[in-house]
N, C-alpha and C positions, 0 to 999 in steps of 0.2 A: 572500766565502764564500757558498755557495749553501745556503739553508735549505729543507728539506722542510716543508710546512705541518704543523702539529701534528696536525690531524685525520687526515692520511695516516699519520703515524707511529703514531698510536693504532690505527687500523684494522688496519694490518699486524701490530702487536703482538698485538692481540686474536685475530685470525684464526690467527696462528701458534701462540699459546698454546693456543687451543681445540683445535687438532689434536694438539698435543703431549700434552695432558692426557687424551686419550681412550685408554683400553684397552678395546676393544670386547669385551664379554662374549658368550658364546654363549647364545642363548635357545632352549631346547627347548620343545616344545609344552606340556608340563606347566607350565613356567615362565610361559608367556604366559597359560595358563588361570588360574593362581594370581593373576596380576596382574589379570585380568579380574574374578575374584571379589572381589578387594580393592576394586575400583572399585564393584562392585555393593553391597558393604557401605557404602562411602562415600555412594553415592546414597541408600541406605535410611536411613542415620542422619540425613541432611539432610532427606529427605522425611518421615520419621516425626516429626522435630522440628517441621517446619512444621505438620503436621496436629495435633500435640499442643499446640503453644504459640501458633501464629500464625493458623491458619485461623479465620474466613474473610477475614482481612486479605490484602493483596497479597503481603507479604513477611515473612520471619522476621527477628527481631532476636536473634541467637544469644548475645549476652552477657547481656542482660536476660531472655531466654527468654520473649519475647512477640512480638506482630506489629504491623505498621503498614501503612497504605495509602500507596502511592507513585505509581502510574501511572494509577489509575482506580477503585479500590475494587471490583474485579471478581474477587477471589480469583486474582490473576494467576499465582502460583506453581503453583497446582493445574492450571490450563489449560496452562501452559508445560511441565508434567511429563508430560502424558498420553501422548505418543508414546514417551517413554523407557520407560514401563511395558510397552508392546508390544515394543519392541526387546529388552528383557531377558526377555521371555516371561512377565511377570506379568499374565496375562489377567484373572484374577479381580479384582484390584485395579483394572485398567483399566475393566472393565465397571461396577464399583461407583462409581467416580469419574465416569464418563460419566453415570450416572443422576443424580448430584448436580449436575453441570454443567447437565444438561437441565431441572432444576427451574426454571432461569431461562429463561423463554420468549423474552425479548428483552433488549436493552440500553437500554431507554427510561429513562435516568437523567439528571437535571439536573446534569451534572458536566462540567467541561472536561478534556479529555485530549489527550495528544500523538498526533497523527495517525500519525506514524512508529512510535512504540512500540506503539500499539494495533494497527497493521497487522501488524508482524512477530511480535508475541507472541500476541495474541488471535486475529486472523484466521488467521495462520500455524499456530498451535497447534490451532485447531478444524478447519481443512482437513486437516492431517496426521492427526489423530485420526480424522476421517471416513474417509479413504482407507485407514487401517490397521485399521479396526474389523472387517473381515471375518476377520482373523487371530485375533481373540479369541473367536470363537464367538458373538458378539453377533447377535441376530436382526436381520436387515437388512430395510429397507422395500423393497417392489417398486420396481424402477427404479434401485436402487443400482448404481453410485456416482453416478448423475446425480440422486439424490434421497436424502434422509435428514435427521434432525433436527439433527445437527451441522453439516451443510452449510447448512441454513436459518438456523441461529444465526450462522454465519460471514457469510452474506449480509446478515443484519440489521445486523451491525456495519459491514460495508462500505458498505451503503446510507447509514448515518449519517455515514460519512467522506466520501462523494462531494461534499458541499457545499463541502468545502475546496478542490476543484478548480475552483470557479466563479470564476475569476479572468480577467483580461485576457490572461494569457500561457498559461493552462492548467496552470501550476505551482501546487501546493497550498499553502494556509496551513499553519502548523505546529501549530495548536491548533484543536480543534473541541469544541463542546458536543454531547454525545451525543443530546440532545433537541432543541435549538433551532438547531444549526448554528454558523456562525462567530461567536464572541463579539463583542459591540460593542467597538470600539476595539482589536481584535486586530492585532498588528503584521503587516505584509505581508512581513517579512524571514524567510526560511527557509534552513536550511543545504542544501548540495547533496545530501547523503545523504537529507535529508527530502523532496527533490523526486524523486529517482531510485530510490527503494527500494520500488516497488509492483508491478512487472511480474510477479513470480513469484506473489504471492498473488492479485492482481487477474486475472492471466491464467488461473490455475487456476480461479478462480471463474467466469469467463466461459466457459471450455471445459466446465465441469461443468454449469452452469445453462443455457447457450445464450444468455445475455444479453451482447451484445458491449460493453455500456457500460463495465464494469470494466476490461477489457483495453485498450480504446481510450483511456480517460482516462489510464491509467498509461503507455501507449505515447506519447501526446501529450506528457506531461510529460518523458519522455526526449528526444523530438525537440526540445522547447523548450530543454533544457539544451544539446543538441548545437548548436542554432541560435545560442545565446548564448555559445559558447566564444570565447576570445580569438583574435586574428589568428595567434598561434603555436600554437593548438590546445589550450590549457590551460583548465581551469575553475577558478573561485575557490572560496571556502569558504562564503559566504553571498550570497544574491541576493534582490532585491525581486520578489515574484511578481506584482505589479501592473504594474511598469514594465520588468522585465527588467534592471534596473541592478544590477551587482555591488557589494555593500556591504562585503565582505571579499574582497580580491583575492589572498590567499595561495593558491598552488596546491600541492597535495601529494596523498598517497595515504592519509593517516591520518584522524583525527577530523574529522567534519563532511563528509567526502567519500567515505570508504572504501566503503560498500556500494553506492554508485552504480556504481563500476567492477565490483564483484562481480556486480551484477544485470545488467549488460550481457552478461557471459559466460554466467551461469547462465540468464538469460532467453532468450538465443539458443538454448541447448541444449534447454531445457525446451519452448519454444513453437515451435522450428524457425523462428526469425527471423534470417536471415543478416545483415540490416542492423545488428542489435545487435552481432554479432561484429565487423562492419566498423567500427562506432563505437569499440569497445574497441581494435581494432588501431591505429586512428588515434591514439587517446588514449595508448596504450601507447608508440608510437613517440616521441611528444613528451615523455612522462614520462621515458623513457630518455635523451632528448637533453638535457633541462633539469634533471631532478630526481635522476637516478641518479648517485651518487658512490661508486665502489669497492664496489659491491654493497650500498650503503646508499641510502636515499632521503631527501632533504631537502625543505624548503619554499622556494618561490621566488615571485616576482611573476608573475601570470598574463599580464601584458602583455609583459614583456621577458625573463622567465626568470632574473632575478638572484636569487641565494640570499638568503633572509631569515632562515630558522631552520635551523641545522644540528643538527637533533634527530631522534631515533628515538622514535616513539610506540608504546606497546604495541598499540594498535589496528591498526597497520600490519602486524602479524604474519599477517594473513589473506592477504597478497599472494602468498607462495610457493604457497599452496594454489590460488589462482586460476591461477597460471602452470602448475601441474601439470595443470589441467583442459584447457589448450590445448596440452599436449604439451611443455612446456619444463621438464622436471623437473631437468635439469642446472643451469640458471640458478637454479631454485628451491632446489636443495640448497645452492648457495653462499650464498644469502641467508639460509637458515634456520640455517646455522652461525653467521653473525653474530648473529642474533637470540638464539639459544640461549646464545651467549657472555655476553650480558647477564644471562640467567637464572642462569647459573653464577656470575656475579659477586655476585649478591645473594640467590639462592634464589628470586627472582621477577623479573618484568619490571616496572619502574616505569611509570607512565602516560607520563612523558616522560623520556628519557635524552639528555643533552647529549653529542653526538659530539665536540665540541671539548675538553671537560674530561674525558670518560670517566666521568661521574658522573650519578647520578639528579638530576633537577631538584628544587631545594629546595621548590618550590611544588606539584609534581605527582609525589610520591614514593610514592604508594599503589599497591596491587594489589588491585582489587575482584573477585578470583577470575575474571579474564577468560579466555575460551576460545580466542582467536585463534591463539596459538602452537600449542596442541595440535591445533587444527583443521587447520593446515597440515601438521603432523607426520603426522596420520592420513591425509590425502590423499596425501602423498608416500610413506608406507609402503605404501599400497595400490597405488601405481604402481611402486615400485622394489623393495620388500621388503628394503631396506637395514637391517640390524640396528641400526645406529647410531641410527636413528629410534626403535626400541623403547627404547633406553637413554635417549634424550631424554625420551620419555614417562614412563619410570620416574622420572627426575629430578623431573619436574613432580609426579607422584603423591606422591613422598616429601616434597617441600617442603610441599605442601598438608596432608598428614597430620601433619607435624611442627609446623607453625606456625599453621595456620588452624583446626584442630580445636577444638571446644568441646563441653562436655557437651550443648549444645542445638543443635548443627549445625556449620556452618563459617563463619568470620568473614572479612570483608574485612581485608586487611593495610593498616593505616594508613600505615606507613612501611617500605619494603623494607629500609632500612638497619639497623633494630633489630627488625623483625617485630612491632611493636606492633599490636594488633588494634583494629578498629572495629566498632561494633554494627550490622552490616548483612550480610545474605546475599541478594544480588540473585537474581531468579528465573532468570537465565541460568546460574547455577551448576548447577542441575538440568537446565535445558533444553539447555545446550551443553557446558559444561566436563566434566561427568561423562559425557555422551553420547559426546563425541569420544574421551575416554580409554577408555571401554568398547569402542567400535568399533575402536580401535587394537589392543586386546588380544583382540578377537574377530573374526579375519579370516574366519571361516566364517559370520558373521551373515547373515541374508537380505538385509540392506541392501547387502552387497557382491556379491550375485549378478551374475556377469559375463555373464548372458544365456544360460546353459546350460540353464535350465529355467524354466517359468512355470506359471501357473494359469489354467485356462479358466473364465470366468464367463458366465452368461447375462444379457443386458441387454435392454431394450426394442428395441435396435438390432441384436440378434443376439449371437452368441458373440464374446467379447473375451478377449484374453490379457493378464493382469496379472502382477505380481511377477516381471518379467523382469530387474529391477535397474535400474541407471542412475538411482537416486534423486537428485534435486536438493534440496539443503538450502537453505532460505532463510537469511537472515542471523542468525536465532535458532535455527538447526540443526533446523528442522522439516522432515522429509523429504517430498518430493512424488514419487509414482510417475508418471512421464510417460506410461506406457502407459494409465493410467486416464483421462487427459484425452481420449484418442482414442476411448474407449468412448462418449462422449457428444457429442463435438464435431461429427462429421460429420452426424449426424441433426438436430442443433439449429441448424446454421449458417444455415438458410434463413429465420430469423425476420426480418421486415422492420420495422425500428425506426420507419420513417415511419408504418407502419400503427398501431403502438402510440401514436405521437404523435397521430394522427387520432382514435383512440378517446378519448384524454384530452381533446382539444378538445370532442368530442361530449358527454362527460360534464359538462364545465364549463358547457356551454350547456343542460343538460337542463331546468333550471327555466324557461328562456325559450323552449323549443323550440316550444310551441304558438303563441306570438305570431309567432315567426320564420316558421313554416309559413304562418300566415294572411297576414302582410304580403307574403310572396313570391308567394302565389297570388292576391292581390287585384289582378289586372291591370286591372280595370275602374275602379279608383280610383287615380289617380296622386298623386304627392306634391303636385303643383300644386293638384289638386282639394282635397286635405286642407287645404292652407293657406287656400284661398279659402272654405272652409266656416266656419260660426260656431265660436267658440272652445269652446262647450259640447260640440260634437260631437267635439272633439279631446281633451278631458280624459277619456281612457279609462284606467281602472285595470287592473292585471294581473288582478284578480278578475273584472272585467267581460269581459276577453278570454277567460278560460277558460270563462265562463258562456255567451257568445254565439257559440260556435264552430258552424260549419255542419256538417251531416251529411255533406256531400260532401267536406269537407276531409280531407287525408291527414296523419296525425300519426305521428311516430316513437315507438313504444311502448318504454318501458324499465321494467324491474322495480324493485321497491323496493330489493332487493339487486341490484346491477348485474351481478354475474357476472364482472366484470373484476377483475384483481388488481394490487396495487402491485408495484414492483420487489422488495420484501422478501417477497412471497408472500402477504401479508395481503389480505383482500377489501377493495376500495375502497368506502368509504362515499359515499353521495350527498351532495354538498356544495351549498349554496345559492349560486347565482350572483348577484353584486351588480348585474348589468346590469338597468336598469329600462327601462320603455317610453319614458320621456322621453329616455334616452340614445340609443335606437335612432332615435327621431324626429329628434333633433338631428343624428344621423349622416346620415340621409337628406336633411334640409334643407341640411345643410352641403355635401353632395355636389352638391345641385342648384344652390346659389348660387355655389359656388366651383369649378365644373368647369374643367378646363384644355382640354377639346376644344370643338368647336363644335356638338355634338349638343344639340338642344332648348333651347339657351341662346344668346342674343345677347350675346357678351362685351363689345360696345361699351357696353352699358348699365351695366356694372359696372367701375369703375376701381380698386377696392380690395377686399380680402378682407372678407367679412361675418362678424362674430362671431354665431354661432347664439344664444348666450345673450341677445343684444340683440333677437332676433326673436321667440323663444318667450317670451311673457309669461305667467307663472303666473296662475291665477285668483285675483283679489284677495278677501281677506276682511278685514273691518274689524277683527276681533279678533286678527289674526295679523300678525307682523312680516314684511315682504317682504324676502327676502335679495337682496343685490346680484348682478349678473351677475359672471362670472369676470373680465371685462375691468375692471369697476369695482373688484372686490376686489383685483386686482393693483395698480391705481393707488393704492388705499388702503394696501396693504402697504408701499409705498415710503415712506410718511410716518412709519412706525414707527421708533423708535430702533434702532440697529444691535444693541444688546445683546438686545433683544426678538426681532429677526429671527434672531439666532444661536440663541437658545433654541428658537424655533419650528422651526428647521431641524436641531436636534440629533438625537442617536441615539435619543431616547426615542420618536420616531415609529415606527410599524410599518414594518419593513423588508421588502423583497421576499424571499420565502422561495424558496430554491433548489429548483427542480423538476428532478430529474436528467435526465429524458428531454428536456426543453426545452433544458437545458444541452448535452446530447449532440448534439441537432439543430443547435444553434448552432455547436458545435465542428466538426462535419462541414461545415457550410455555409461557415464562415470559412476552414477548411483553411489555417491560417496557415503551417504548416511543410511544405516540399516533400518529396516522396517521396524516400527515400535511394536513390542510384543502384545500390547493391548489394543491393536488396531481393530479387532473384531468384538471387543467387550462392550456391547451397546448398553449393557446395564449401567455403565458409568454415566450415561446421559439421562438417567431417571432422576432429574432434579425438578423443583417446582416450576421451572420454565422449560418447555411449554407445558400447558395443561394436557389432560388426556385427549380431549377433542382435537386440540392442535396437533398432537402427536399422530393421531390416526389420519389427519389430513396430510401430514408430511409423508406418512407411510403409503399414501395412495388410496386408502380406503375412503374415498370421497362420498359424502352424502349426496343423494340426488335431490332435485328441486322439491319434490313432494315431501320428502323428509324434512327439508329446511322449512317449508311452510308450516308443517306441524310443530 
């Protein structure tokens, strides 16, 4: 007797039942508006509760009516909610809250934070608020959108995250200290999403500020993941960012991987990078080959494609929305019916749903108010206008109102089987879940503009058209207007990063510049002559050097305040260089004795390298202890017990501090990952997003004011 696998029986049953259960109601415009206003009230209740009970903490605890810090102690929910206020038209509150946020001049805090979460929530939230601020009537700085306080604050945060990318592979660490960089002892293992979810925020930042650093480090991390994919084209779940070794080899589209695929598509559209779309198409073909089972997606080994976990994760619900962006709405609709059938079964989607048993996983049965399912529904409704999607959205709205509402906000569902509540309301409930619901029931919102109208703004680079639509949402649902990126990008792209690096080097040598000028101009006195002179003549102090300068010598003059700025926009303070005169002399003598060419030196007289420390003998004083040379010191160190050597070499010593521009130069110089062959295939970007009118706006063929009026 032939048995059909249980998973197939279940899938067929669920899909069939889901279709049988639907009696599609008719939605009139007033019905949709009523649902939209209900979502507005939902957001307002949660938002007001956060302000009343939780601010300035990161998140609201809706059962105990208080707050707690979760991701970084930076009033996360407030920043995450900013753009939703603009989307709903509450400009007065938006302007008030922006003033509160800007009271914080920077993020100089001694606290360890998630690089991934800080990027998508804080940088994404600040950038979106910056780009939408013109709608609120806020007074804008000259040069907006290429300038502004919210933009500077976002760049301050990004500058603090950059140190995470200072690895051998270019893939970032998962945790950073906002003040000091990568924490001592931090693990080098990061999830795939934690590596590949930066190109939208960092790309936006680079295009607005003109600093290519951010976009290139994010792009380099994506190339690193692509380079380390398995022979069958799959990526795993966790990777060691220092070695490139996969430490968790399960391949899937859900937790730990999800937003990597999302950012390939959205990054390609936003930044017009066809190679990212090509990377996604390659990945998608292998996902369909090894992971897709009857319009569900399972987990498999990345090396062979053997199924390891036949489960559906709530986080996977973003996938139909991504497919709709590349024009595959038919496939997406089949998948979304499966996912919604799980919602109908429990009233929510559990974190993990076992496809074999048809039940929620006993260890992952919660629903933390996640947005991914409603996100895909919103995208698909915008593309198809199928009324069944409105009904799915209303189902979600009813479930949340019925089971998650509390007098102090909305609570996580601890167990979808009995709808017990948990004392947490994550910031993404306001940033994403309510936003996607609101936009589903507000098809005329400016976010949905299909490119039929725009707004002309004056910028330092001339007139620019914005608000044409085609907004790209980051994975925290913060919308980015792609047209605004091109208001700044063309004029700023000529900055030469090598020149910036040269300026940094010059500033680092500033304290020693007088001596260097003197030593280079003193052609009448060679290094050989200096050695042959009495020792007293060689013991020149830095003070003596400054005092004995000749009137004919040319010095490079610098101001007390340098006039140069850091990457974060702050003025660079003059720092003392530790290079001493003795170091320079040792360098010159070392070059003299250890030359590899035949100029001025007879190599036959030297059969081995000379240690400069053994040639330069410091002036002896009877009352001072003479320090050994480095050669003798190394020999002495070998005599110490291993336990003492381990202590001396431990993390307590001062570590090299990441200098972003130096790291950037090294990354460009190493050029570890080859250029993708499809880098110029712009036809790959011909997807339903953006529309034709949005495309010509991005291409620079801007309409003039008279044409807009017509």
